[in-house]
C-alpha positions, 0 to 999 in steps of 0.5 A: 127819170121814172115811167109814167103810169098809164091811166086805166080809167077816165077819172085817173086821167082827169087827175093826172091832167089836173096835177100837171095843170097845178104845177104848170100854173105854180110855174106860170105864176112865178113868171108873172102870170095873172089868173083869175081864183076859181072858187072851190068848196073846199080849199086844200092847203099844203105846207112843207116844214123847210124849202131846202132838204138834204138826199134821204131827209126826212119832210114833214107836209102838212095838210089843211082843208077849209070848208068854204061850202054852205054845208058840213063836209065829212071827211071819212079818215084824213089818211092816204085812203082820202089823201093822195100826195104827187111829187115831180122834179121841175123839168120832167114829166113824170109824176110820182105818187108819194104815201107818208109813213102811217101805222096800219092798225089806227082805225079811220077818224072821220072829221066834220068840218063845219062851214068855214071851218079848218082841219089838218093833220101833219105827215112824214114822208122819207121818200121825198128827197131821193134826189138832187134838184128842184121838186115840186109837191101837190096833194088830192083829196077825195072821197068826202061826203057833203049835201051840198048839191054843188059838190060831185060824188068822189069830186077831187080837190087838189091844192096847190104846188109847193116847190123845195130844193134837194142838195147833193149832200146826203143826209140819211142812206135809206132803203130805196123800196121801204124808205128806212135808214139802212143798218150801217147808217143807223149804227152810224148814228148811234156811234156819233150820239154816244160818242163810241169809236169805230173799233167797238164792235155793234149790232144792229136789230130790226125791231117790229112795233106791234102790229103797226107795220113800222120797226124801229133799229136797236143798236147794241155796243159791245163790252168793250165800250167807254165804261159808263156809257150807255151801251144800247140805244134805238134809232128811228129809222123815219127820222134818223132820231137816236134815243138811250134804250133804257130811257125809253124802257123807264119812261114806258113803266112809268106811264 
């Protein structure tokens, strides 16, 4: 169980109350309760790529924003500066923030959503499946701009909660702080992909991807690997995808 963070402003306290209420409303709806929908100038929808995951399996969450107001909405940037994701396990009061995997060197991308228009983006999470159980995720959108007088400056808009199940099976072993796949797991994934036995020595190096703040595992197998087989691979530390290093280099040269 994670410790509850103390809110130091009234706005944060109100945000936490809304988070708890959203999850409570979903549970109430599942039990057959009825509630009249509240009209909001923006409708924020959250959708996950699956309903069940294994421990360490990444989650792809898609956020859609629909403008139901009478004026265009400006979203300064659809990233962690405007979107906040919350995660909680069923039966526990603690709610935790979770941040998606995003590059650090990408400039803001302001979006204007016209009346009745819809815009959205997908996000990858590596630290949302850390333990078995039934979990709920919601997202809040804030810091948007609108000439509509009914919209308060800095007003947050919350999605409905989305529930998902995490099994006891372990998909990927991840670093508890960074969320990336650990070195041993990266080597195992490369061995399985290349069909290289455990007796063949391997070396894994974590390589920075430019100034993005992201990284990539590069796995090298020893000279006594099976002749004719690829010996260098990259392992995506966020998704677990394995690719031959040569094919990536060749593709880059073609571009």
